[in-house]
All heavy atoms as an XYZ file, in Angstrom:
747
protein
N       8.467     -7.352    -16.347
C       7.249     -6.620    -16.543
C       6.151     -7.594    -16.548
O       6.148     -8.623    -17.289
C       7.293     -5.819    -17.783
C       6.071     -5.001    -17.969
S       6.335     -3.892    -19.347
C       4.766     -3.944    -20.055
N       5.129     -7.392    -15.724
C       3.956     -8.317    -15.648
C       2.798     -7.655    -16.529
O       2.658     -6.387    -16.478
C       3.535     -8.522    -14.176
C       4.640     -9.266    -13.477
C       2.255     -9.286    -14.116
C       4.294     -9.457    -12.011
N       2.100     -8.488    -17.060
C       0.884     -7.927    -17.950
C      -0.056     -7.281    -16.951
O      -0.378     -7.796    -15.874
C       0.273     -9.126    -18.656
C      -0.894     -8.739    -19.470
C      -1.635     -9.928    -20.156
O      -1.076    -11.020    -20.105
O      -2.648     -9.652    -20.741
N      -0.664     -6.175    -17.386
C      -1.565     -5.389    -16.621
C      -3.042     -6.005    -16.804
O      -3.537     -5.702    -17.717
C      -1.469     -3.935    -16.943
C      -2.448     -3.007    -16.210
C      -2.422     -2.864    -14.932
C      -3.410     -2.453    -16.924
C      -3.377     -2.110    -14.270
C      -4.445     -1.646    -16.376
C      -4.272     -1.464    -15.003
N      -3.401     -6.683    -15.724
C      -4.847     -7.234    -15.772
C      -5.500     -6.799    -14.455
O      -4.803     -6.341    -13.530
C      -4.877     -8.743    -15.876
O      -4.275     -9.326    -14.759
C      -4.154     -9.237    -17.212
N      -6.791     -6.914    -14.469
C      -7.520     -6.583    -13.274
C      -7.125     -7.436    -12.018
O      -7.065     -6.977    -10.819
C      -9.007     -6.645    -13.420
C      -9.842     -6.002    -12.257
C      -9.484     -7.999    -13.686
C      -9.682     -4.508    -12.141
N      -6.727     -8.683    -12.304
C      -6.298     -9.580    -11.216
C      -4.918     -9.123    -10.603
O      -4.820     -9.174     -9.347
C      -6.263    -11.018    -11.627
C      -7.523    -11.530    -12.150
C      -7.789    -11.862    -13.492
C      -8.574    -11.745    -11.297
C      -9.055    -12.238    -13.947
C      -9.876    -12.233    -11.666
C     -10.084    -12.481    -13.059
O     -11.230    -12.866    -13.452
N      -4.077     -8.817    -11.484
C      -2.761     -8.216    -10.980
C      -2.932     -7.013    -10.261
O      -2.261     -6.704     -9.256
C      -1.736     -8.224    -12.107
C      -1.416     -9.591    -12.729
N      -1.609     -9.807    -13.979
C      -0.882    -10.606    -12.125
C      -1.177    -11.104    -14.274
N      -0.757    -11.538    -13.109
N      -3.805     -6.151    -10.792
C      -3.938     -4.826    -10.253
C      -4.641     -4.979     -8.785
O      -4.210     -4.333     -7.845
C      -4.860     -3.930    -11.010
C      -5.087     -2.516    -10.559
S      -5.945     -1.588    -11.699
C      -7.584     -2.290    -11.669
N      -5.556     -5.822     -8.688
C      -6.256     -6.100     -7.422
C      -5.287     -6.806     -6.493
O      -5.294     -6.484     -5.262
C      -7.453     -7.016     -7.686
C      -8.432     -7.206     -6.506
C      -8.922     -5.917     -6.050
C      -9.551     -8.315     -6.890
N      -4.444     -7.665     -6.906
C      -3.468     -8.287     -6.060
C      -2.473     -7.292     -5.442
O      -2.138     -7.323     -4.332
N      -2.018     -6.426     -6.231
C      -1.089     -5.282     -5.809
C      -1.764     -4.420     -4.821
O      -1.225     -4.031     -3.753
C      -0.491     -4.484     -6.891
C       0.317     -3.351     -6.438
C       0.479     -5.347     -7.749
N      -3.030     -3.936     -5.051
C      -3.811     -3.135     -4.179
C      -4.092     -3.869     -2.798
O      -3.823     -3.179     -1.846
C      -5.076     -2.755     -4.824
N      -4.543     -4.999     -2.851
C      -4.811     -5.780     -1.590
C      -3.582     -6.028     -0.798
O      -3.512     -5.964      0.355
C      -5.711     -7.017     -1.923
C      -5.726     -7.854     -0.606
C      -7.044     -6.631     -2.396
N      -2.507     -6.454     -1.587
C      -1.236     -6.677     -0.965
C      -0.645     -5.451     -0.201
O      -0.133     -5.538      0.884
N      -0.763     -4.299     -0.883
C      -0.315     -3.106     -0.218
C      -1.159     -2.759      1.017
O      -0.644     -2.224      2.018
C      -0.365     -1.971     -1.159
O      -1.665     -1.499     -1.626
N      -2.458     -2.923      1.024
C      -3.258     -2.742      2.145
C      -2.890     -3.656      3.314
O      -2.828     -3.238      4.516
C      -4.799     -2.921      1.850
C      -5.224     -1.758      0.962
C      -5.568     -2.858      3.085
C      -6.544     -1.911      0.205
N      -2.617     -4.945      2.949
C      -2.188     -5.865      4.037
C      -0.870     -5.445      4.637
O      -0.726     -5.515      5.829
C      -2.110     -7.275      3.329
C      -3.347     -8.051      3.560
C      -4.449     -7.694      3.025
C      -3.219     -9.301      4.166
C      -5.657     -8.437      3.173
C      -4.401    -10.164      4.233
C      -5.593     -9.696      3.786
N       0.024     -5.021      3.803
C       1.408     -4.579      4.394
C       1.288     -3.387      5.141
O       1.901     -3.248      6.272
C       2.351     -4.414      3.203
C       2.738     -5.713      2.649
C       3.650     -3.743      3.719
C       3.483     -5.712      1.316
N       0.527     -2.365      4.767
C       0.536     -1.052      5.473
C      -0.335     -1.061      6.728
O       0.074     -0.459      7.699
C      -0.043     -0.001      4.541
O      -1.350     -0.358      4.012
C       0.793      0.333      3.369
N      -1.437     -1.797      6.825
C      -2.252     -1.667      7.958
C      -3.100     -2.806      8.446
O      -3.337     -3.023      9.560
C      -3.224     -0.459      7.807
O      -4.071     -0.678      6.756
N      -3.512     -3.638      7.492
C      -4.576     -4.602      7.741
C      -4.046     -5.856      8.432
O      -4.700     -6.353      9.340
C      -5.409     -4.947      6.506
C      -6.547     -5.732      6.767
C      -7.702     -5.109      7.285
C      -6.716     -7.043      6.344
C      -8.867     -5.854      7.535
C      -7.816     -7.786      6.571
C      -8.972     -7.158      7.116
N      -2.989     -6.445      7.945
C      -2.477     -7.688      8.442
C      -1.616     -7.520      9.646
O      -0.522     -7.021      9.637
C      -1.725     -8.404      7.404
C      -1.408     -9.866      7.661
C      -2.321    -10.749      7.853
C      -0.045    -10.214      7.725
C      -2.089    -12.108      8.230
C       0.310    -11.622      7.995
C      -0.769    -12.523      8.172
O      -0.398    -13.745      8.506
N      -2.130     -7.798     10.909
C      -1.493     -7.436     12.105
C      -0.193     -8.191     12.490
O       0.541     -7.612     13.151
C      -2.628     -7.604     13.257
C      -3.749     -6.639     13.288
C      -3.273     -5.186     13.341
O      -2.281     -4.888     14.021
N      -3.890     -4.402     12.497
N       0.003     -9.440     12.075
C       1.249    -10.096     12.480
C       2.471     -9.385     11.915
O       3.550     -9.538     12.521
C       1.095    -11.558     11.907
C      -0.388    -11.722     11.849
C      -0.962    -10.437     11.543
N       2.411     -8.751     10.800
C       3.731     -8.074     10.288
C       3.812     -6.618     10.721
O       4.786     -5.960     10.501
C       3.748     -8.144      8.812
C       2.571     -7.453      8.091
C       3.788     -9.537      8.299
C       2.757     -7.343      6.655
N       2.751     -6.047     11.514
C       2.860     -4.628     11.840
C       3.932     -4.405     12.853
O       4.618     -3.344     12.742
C       1.513     -4.170     12.356
C       0.381     -4.253     11.353
C       0.696     -3.559     10.071
O       1.104     -2.440     10.041
N       0.500     -4.245      8.963
N       4.178     -5.269     13.731
C       5.226     -5.083     14.729
C       6.636     -5.003     14.053
O       7.443     -4.159     14.401
N       6.790     -5.937     13.148
C       8.156     -6.024     12.456
C       8.320     -4.765     11.601
O       9.366     -4.104     11.574
C       8.237     -7.325     11.648
C       8.204     -8.519     12.488
C       9.487     -7.291     10.794
C       7.941     -9.783     11.802
N       7.281     -4.380     10.915
C       7.278     -3.170     10.020
C       7.564     -1.919     10.805
O       8.426     -1.115     10.464
C       6.016     -3.089      9.260
C       5.942     -1.900      8.372
C       4.636     -1.643      7.744
C       3.800     -0.951      8.898
N       2.587     -0.342      8.467
N       6.907     -1.854     11.988
C       7.045     -0.681     12.708
C       8.492     -0.542     13.426
O       9.103      0.526     13.529
C       6.011     -0.579     13.941
C       4.666     -0.310     13.397
O       4.515      0.326     12.303
N       3.635     -0.753     14.054
N       9.074     -1.723     13.784
C      10.400     -1.728     14.262
C      11.424     -1.363     13.255
O      12.372     -0.618     13.480
C      10.795     -3.091     14.837
C      10.273     -3.275     16.334
C      10.831     -4.581     16.803
N      10.296     -5.666     15.945
C       9.709     -6.699     16.392
N       9.535     -6.940     17.647
N       9.274     -7.587     15.551
N      11.220     -1.815     12.034
C      12.079     -1.445     10.921
C      11.945      0.072     10.627
O      13.006      0.740     10.278
C      11.821     -2.256      9.685
C      12.164     -3.713      9.767
C      11.765     -4.590      8.565
C      13.719     -3.865     10.011
N      10.733      0.590     10.544
C      10.564      1.942     10.301
C      11.088      2.840     11.338
O      11.527      4.077     10.999
C       9.093      2.242     10.043
C       8.490      1.577      8.790
C       6.974      1.952      8.590
C       9.207      2.130      7.482
N      11.144      2.451     12.564
C      11.686      3.192     13.670
C      13.093      3.362     13.555
O      13.766      4.279     14.099
C      11.283      2.667     14.969
C       9.810      2.865     15.394
O       9.155      3.748     14.736
O       9.311      2.055     16.256
N      13.774      2.473     12.907
C      15.240      2.550     12.752
C      15.684      3.489     11.602
O      16.884      3.613     11.399
C      15.809      1.119     12.473
C      15.705      0.143     13.623
C      16.288     -1.167     13.343
N      16.220     -1.968     14.519
C      16.678     -3.180     14.505
N      17.166     -3.684     13.448
N      16.517     -3.923     15.630
N      14.834      3.934     10.751
C      15.163      4.837      9.677
C      15.647      6.186     10.299
O      15.154      6.599     11.291
C      13.939      5.040      8.778
C      13.583      3.816      8.014
C      12.225      4.202      7.249
C      14.624      3.415      7.020
N      16.547      6.840      9.609
C      17.017      8.170     10.036
C      15.770      9.230      9.915
O      14.864      9.090      9.127
C      18.119      8.538      9.096
C      17.833      7.698      7.892
C      17.220      6.479      8.312
N      15.928     10.249     10.746
C      14.886     11.237     10.804
C      15.303     12.388      9.782
O      15.377     13.537     10.226
C      14.718     11.807     12.187
C      13.432     12.640     12.337
O      12.452     12.402     11.638
O      13.484     13.464     13.235
N      15.341     11.985      8.556
C      15.618     13.011      7.476
C      14.435     12.864      6.425
O      13.530     12.105      6.596
C      16.993     12.897      6.809
C      17.199     11.493      6.301
O      16.316     10.718      6.134
N      18.472     11.180      5.998
N      14.563     13.545      5.411
C      13.573     13.527      4.346
C      13.376     12.119      3.716
O      12.231     11.700      3.426
C      13.740     14.591      3.276
O      14.891     14.357      2.603
N      14.478     11.438      3.519
C      14.379     10.080      2.930
C      13.683      9.191      3.921
O      12.861      8.320      3.481
C      15.820      9.648      2.464
C      16.370     10.551      1.292
C      15.795      8.201      2.043
C      17.804     10.238      1.069
N      14.135      9.190      5.095
C      13.531      8.228      6.101
C      12.111      8.543      6.317
O      11.218      7.580      6.414
N      11.648      9.758      6.254
C      10.255     10.136      6.386
C       9.434      9.720      5.121
O       8.331      9.253      5.266
C      10.124     11.658      6.607
C      10.578     12.036      7.983
C      10.487     13.600      8.196
O      10.286     14.305      7.202
N      10.837     13.954      9.388
N      10.181      9.844      4.018
C       9.420      9.408      2.803
C       9.229      7.850      2.795
O       8.142      7.406      2.391
C      10.259      9.768      1.509
O      10.393     11.215      1.451
N      10.206      7.083      3.153
C      10.076      5.682      3.177
C       8.994      5.319      4.212
O       8.167      4.382      3.978
C      11.423      5.032      3.481
C      12.366      5.232      2.289
C      11.264      3.526      3.796
C      13.747      4.817      2.542
N       8.961      6.026      5.350
C       7.988      5.648      6.373
C       6.628      6.017      5.876
O       5.715      5.237      6.149
C       8.297      6.549      7.618
O       7.345      6.304      8.549
N       6.430      7.050      5.161
C       5.174      7.418      4.571
C       4.687      6.339      3.523
O       3.555      5.899      3.512
C       5.146      8.776      3.886
O       5.516      9.736      4.860
C       3.917      9.126      3.175
N       5.647      5.857      2.742
C       5.330      4.985      1.762
C       4.737      3.632      2.396
O       3.823      2.998      1.874
C       6.518      4.661      0.827
C       6.788      5.794     -0.071
C       6.278      3.347     -0.025
C       8.020      5.709     -0.880
N       5.425      3.192      3.419
C       5.040      1.904      4.113
C       3.892      2.012      5.054
O       3.567      1.008      5.709
C       6.231      1.263      4.724
C       7.098      0.551      3.681
C       8.224      1.132      3.211
C       6.739     -0.636      3.207
C       9.038      0.511      2.377
C       7.537     -1.346      2.271
C       8.676     -0.741      1.856
N       3.342      3.238      5.227
C       2.162      3.416      6.075
C       0.981      3.817      5.355
O      -0.126      3.898      5.813
C       2.409      4.345      7.228
O       2.873      5.626      6.711
C       3.524      3.858      8.259
N       1.083      4.165      4.117
C       0.022      4.686      3.257
C      -0.285      3.632      2.139
O       0.608      3.423      1.272
C       0.406      5.992      2.621
S      -0.777      6.555      1.366
N      -1.405      3.009      2.150
C      -1.762      2.002      1.098
C      -1.836      2.525     -0.313
O      -1.320      1.872     -1.258
C      -3.116      1.492      1.511
C      -3.666      2.292      2.475
C      -2.606      3.155      3.080
N      -2.219      3.743     -0.470
C      -2.203      4.341     -1.846
C      -0.793      4.547     -2.334
O      -0.493      4.307     -3.478
C      -2.866      5.766     -1.776
C      -4.372      5.700     -1.446
C      -4.899      7.089     -1.396
C      -4.233      8.065     -0.601
N      -4.447      8.115      0.826
N       0.089      5.059     -1.488
C       1.510      5.361     -1.857
C       2.192      4.038     -2.175
O       2.906      3.967     -3.184
C       2.225      6.060     -0.704
S       1.469      7.580     -0.257
N       2.021      3.002     -1.314
C       2.704      1.752     -1.507
C       2.323      1.016     -2.764
O       3.019      0.504     -3.579
C       2.579      0.826     -0.379
C       3.406     -0.505     -0.357
C       4.886     -0.197     -0.426
C       3.046     -1.345      0.766
N       0.881      1.046     -3.057
C       0.363      0.439     -4.173
C       0.884      1.120     -5.484
O       1.123      0.476     -6.507
C      -1.112      0.352     -4.213
O      -1.657      1.678     -4.252
N       0.955      2.521     -5.424
C       1.438      3.231     -6.551
C       2.909      2.879     -6.824
O       3.199      2.570     -8.061
C       1.345      4.762     -6.279
C       1.805      5.543     -7.364
C       1.031      5.842     -8.506
C       3.101      6.100     -7.454
C       1.500      6.609     -9.571
C       3.490      6.898     -8.377
C       2.727      7.200     -9.494
N       3.749      2.804     -5.832
C       5.161      2.507     -6.058
C       5.357      1.094     -6.513
O       6.086      0.921     -7.521
C       6.019      2.806     -4.832
C       5.898      4.266     -4.418
C       7.395      2.346     -4.944
C       6.522      5.207     -5.444
N       4.647      0.205     -5.910
C       4.781     -1.260     -6.335
C       4.332     -1.433     -7.652
O       4.902     -2.145     -8.511
C       4.167     -2.191     -5.293
C       4.060     -3.509     -5.798
C       4.857     -2.082     -3.930
N       3.122     -0.984     -8.030
C       2.578     -1.212     -9.376
C       3.400     -0.482    -10.449
O       3.494     -0.962    -11.549
C       1.112     -0.735     -9.390
O       0.993      0.599     -9.125
N       4.024      0.631    -10.074
C       4.863      1.345    -11.060
C       6.128      0.514    -11.343
O       6.564      0.455    -12.477
C       5.343      2.781    -10.510
C       5.906      3.701    -11.480
C       4.937      4.049    -12.547
C       6.296      5.023    -10.787
N       6.625     -0.177    -10.280
C       7.782     -1.062    -10.511
C       7.422     -2.351    -11.222
O       8.223     -2.866    -12.003
C       8.447     -1.398     -9.111
C       9.087     -0.146     -8.411
C       9.558     -0.635     -7.114
C      10.257      0.396     -9.303
N       6.210     -2.844    -10.946
C       5.821     -4.187    -11.496
C       5.283     -4.007    -12.864
O       5.672     -4.815    -13.806
C       4.720     -4.813    -10.645
C       4.073     -5.982    -11.291
C       5.330     -5.249     -9.305
N       4.379     -3.017    -13.187
C       3.813     -2.879    -14.443
C       4.491     -1.930    -15.487
O       4.298     -1.995    -16.649
C       2.312     -2.382    -14.281
C       1.504     -3.312    -13.497
C       0.837     -2.742    -12.372
C       1.352     -4.623    -13.776
C      -0.042     -3.601    -11.605
C       0.588     -5.439    -13.013
C      -0.107     -4.927    -11.886
N       5.345     -1.109    -14.943
C       6.067     -0.062    -15.853
C       5.107      0.753    -16.568
O       5.350      1.093    -17.674
C       7.054     -0.758    -16.695
C       8.287     -1.205    -15.946
C       8.562     -2.420    -15.547
C       9.445     -0.497    -15.547
N       9.697     -2.552    -14.821
C      10.332     -1.302    -14.851
C       9.771      0.823    -15.665
C      11.577     -0.821    -14.335
C      10.997      1.325    -15.222
C      11.821      0.493    -14.497
N       4.004      1.140    -15.898
C       3.050      1.936    -16.573
C       2.396      2.924    -15.509
O       2.013      2.499    -14.481
C       1.819      1.094    -17.082
O       0.756      1.790    -17.552
N       2.443      4.172    -15.977
C       1.847      5.238    -15.058
C       0.415      5.074    -14.928
O      -0.189      5.169    -13.794
C       2.206      6.609    -15.607
C       1.769      7.755    -14.771
C       2.396      7.704    -13.346
C       2.039      9.078    -15.426
N      -0.285      4.688    -16.021
C      -1.815      4.482    -15.894
C      -2.062      3.342    -15.023
O      -2.989      3.449    -14.188
C      -2.322      4.306    -17.355
C      -3.855      3.952    -17.390
C      -4.699      5.215    -16.855
C      -4.250      3.630    -18.767
N      -1.402      2.290    -15.088
C      -1.629      1.117    -14.273
C      -1.353      1.473    -12.733
O      -2.070      1.105    -11.848
C      -0.754     -0.095    -14.640
N      -0.321      2.282    -12.535
C       0.074      2.648    -11.160
C      -1.103      3.624    -10.596
O      -1.476      3.424     -9.479
C       1.359      3.398    -11.166
N      -1.550      4.493    -11.384
C      -2.626      5.454    -10.961
C      -3.955      4.630    -10.612
O      -4.651      4.903     -9.643
C      -2.915      6.466    -11.979
C      -1.847      7.446    -12.178
C      -2.050      8.398    -13.322
C      -1.558      8.258    -10.902
N      -4.326      3.643    -11.499
C      -5.461      2.933    -11.340
C      -5.371      2.048    -10.053
O      -6.291      1.909     -9.270
C      -5.835      2.128    -12.624
C      -6.344      2.951    -13.793
C      -6.376      2.006    -15.035
C      -7.604      3.663    -13.533
N      -4.171      1.424     -9.869
C      -4.002      0.584     -8.728
C      -4.041      1.346     -7.448
O      -4.565      0.953     -6.456
C      -2.663     -0.173     -8.864
O      -2.617     -0.813    -10.136
C      -2.488     -1.194     -7.775
N      -3.476      2.584     -7.493
C      -3.508      3.398     -6.294
C      -4.982      3.821     -5.986
O      -5.360      3.746     -4.790
C      -2.661      4.608     -6.579
O      -2.735      5.559     -5.485
N      -5.824      4.171     -6.887
C      -7.205      4.428     -6.682
C      -7.973      3.246     -6.203
O      -8.800      3.396     -5.286
C      -7.821      5.010     -7.957
C      -7.328      6.374     -8.422
S      -7.617      7.617     -7.042
C      -9.331      7.668     -6.929
N      -7.657      2.095     -6.716
C      -8.312      0.922     -6.246
C      -7.960      0.615     -4.771
O      -8.810      0.242     -3.997
C      -7.961     -0.361     -7.189
C      -8.563     -1.595     -6.798
C     -10.136     -1.557     -6.935
C      -8.029     -2.707     -7.647
N      -6.722      0.812     -4.486
C      -6.274      0.623     -3.068
C      -7.060      1.590     -2.167
O      -7.354      1.290     -1.061
C      -4.783      0.747     -2.977
N      -7.100      2.808     -2.679
C      -7.885      3.820     -1.818
C      -9.346      3.382     -1.598
O      -9.817      3.511     -0.486
C      -7.789      5.212     -2.514
C      -8.670      6.217     -1.839
C      -8.256      6.791     -0.649
C      -9.892      6.617     -2.437
C      -9.051      7.784     -0.066
C     -10.671      7.528     -1.709
C     -10.240      8.090     -0.595
O     -11.048      9.018     -0.027
N      -9.947      2.922     -2.688
C     -11.379      2.610     -2.470
C     -11.560      1.296     -1.612
O     -12.411      1.265     -0.717
C     -12.052      2.316     -3.848
C     -12.227      3.548     -4.617
C     -11.884      3.632     -5.994
C     -12.753      4.707     -3.992
C     -12.131      4.733     -6.660
C     -12.959      5.856     -4.758
C     -12.609      5.871     -6.052
N     -10.587      0.313     -1.710
C     -10.659     -0.876     -0.888
C     -10.470     -0.503      0.638
O     -11.094     -0.943      1.559
C      -9.709     -1.923     -1.364
C     -10.231     -2.479     -2.759
C      -9.607     -3.032     -0.401
C      -9.188     -3.329     -3.377
N      -9.357      0.375      0.763
C      -9.093      0.807      2.189
C     -10.261      1.555      2.824
O     -10.573      1.389      3.996
C      -7.781      1.634      2.185
C      -7.293      1.909      3.542
O      -7.369      0.995      4.470
N      -6.768      2.983      3.812
N     -10.888      2.427      2.090
C     -12.037      3.220      2.526
C     -13.228      2.173      2.889
O     -13.882      2.383      3.868
C     -12.471      4.198      1.462
C     -13.663      5.061      1.875
N     -13.376      6.093      2.834
C     -14.921      5.144      1.560
C     -14.542      6.698      3.042
N     -15.479      6.160      2.267
N     -13.426      1.239      2.007
C     -14.452      0.194      2.316
C     -14.126     -0.534      3.528
O     -15.044     -0.718      4.437
C     -14.592     -0.669      1.116
C     -15.598     -1.830      1.211
C     -17.041     -1.290      1.239
C     -15.417     -2.828      0.145
N     -12.908     -0.970      3.799
C     -12.511     -1.591      4.982
C     -12.772     -0.718      6.199
O     -13.195     -1.179      7.262
C     -11.019     -2.125      4.953
C     -10.923     -3.307      3.938
C     -10.577     -2.632      6.339
C      -9.470     -3.682      3.552
N     -12.418      0.532      6.116
C     -12.597      1.417      7.244
C     -14.116      1.604      7.587
O     -14.514      1.659      8.769
C     -11.991      2.754      6.948
C     -10.484      2.782      6.982
O      -9.877      1.812      7.617
O      -9.824      3.750      6.381
N     -14.919      1.727      6.537
C     -16.313      1.772      6.815
C     -16.958      0.617      7.444
O     -17.820      0.714      8.338
C     -17.068      2.082      5.395
C     -16.863      3.424      4.857
C     -17.586      4.406      5.574
N     -17.449      5.735      5.011
C     -18.361      6.679      5.119
N     -19.370      6.544      5.805
N     -18.106      7.826      4.520
N     -16.553     -0.566      6.988
C     -17.083     -1.795      7.565
C     -16.561     -1.951      8.949
O     -17.320     -2.397      9.901
C     -16.655     -2.998      6.735
C     -16.917     -4.312      7.406
C     -17.278     -2.970      5.336
N     -15.345     -1.597      9.310
C     -14.825     -1.700     10.617
C     -15.541     -0.698     11.549
O     -15.804     -1.062     12.703
C     -13.303     -1.476     10.717
C     -12.488     -2.639     10.208
C     -11.046     -2.393     10.308
O     -10.586     -1.231     10.395
O     -10.283     -3.382     10.100
N     -15.827      0.461     11.039
C     -16.537      1.463     11.824
C     -17.987      1.087     12.073
O     -18.540      1.390     13.061
N     -18.592      0.339     11.141
C     -19.965     -0.094     11.276
C     -20.064     -1.149     12.370
O     -21.041     -1.178     13.203
C     -20.394     -0.663     10.007
C     -21.866     -1.017      9.874
C     -22.946     -0.250     10.332
C     -22.474     -2.187      9.371
N     -24.118     -0.868     10.068
C     -23.890     -2.090      9.507
C     -21.912     -3.305      8.791
C     -24.711     -3.082      9.130
C     -22.771     -4.315      8.322
C     -24.224     -4.139      8.495
N     -19.022     -1.976     12.562
C     -19.053     -2.987     13.558
C     -18.657     -2.474     14.968
O     -18.799     -3.285     15.964
C     -18.173     -4.210     13.172
C     -18.927     -5.096     12.166
C     -18.413     -5.210     10.838
C     -19.993     -5.833     12.533
C     -19.094     -6.003     10.044
C     -20.701     -6.627     11.638
C     -20.118     -6.682     10.356
O     -20.833     -7.514      9.364
N     -18.177     -1.301     15.072
C     -17.688     -0.776     16.404
C     -18.863     -0.172     17.167
O     -19.881      0.141     16.820
C     -16.682      0.281     16.292
C     -15.381     -0.334     15.804
C     -14.306      0.743     15.571
O     -14.559      1.990     15.666
O     -13.125      0.354     15.293
């Protein structure tokens, strides 16, 4: 269990955004692995977790911090950061 601080929460949120969509070098590997999952409810749930930054940050922070409040706050932070990234990318297009 890691102590719940703003730095750890921010690290989990940004890390989940990088894994799910932002960092392009790992997207090909991630997509190939997700394509190999079975087409049942478990496979679809795992695919959803690794493509949604809110979901991944919630699950990872729940496992790391062992606190529902920390997981909820980290998930919301990931949502806001992802929304900010989308707005900035849309502004430059």
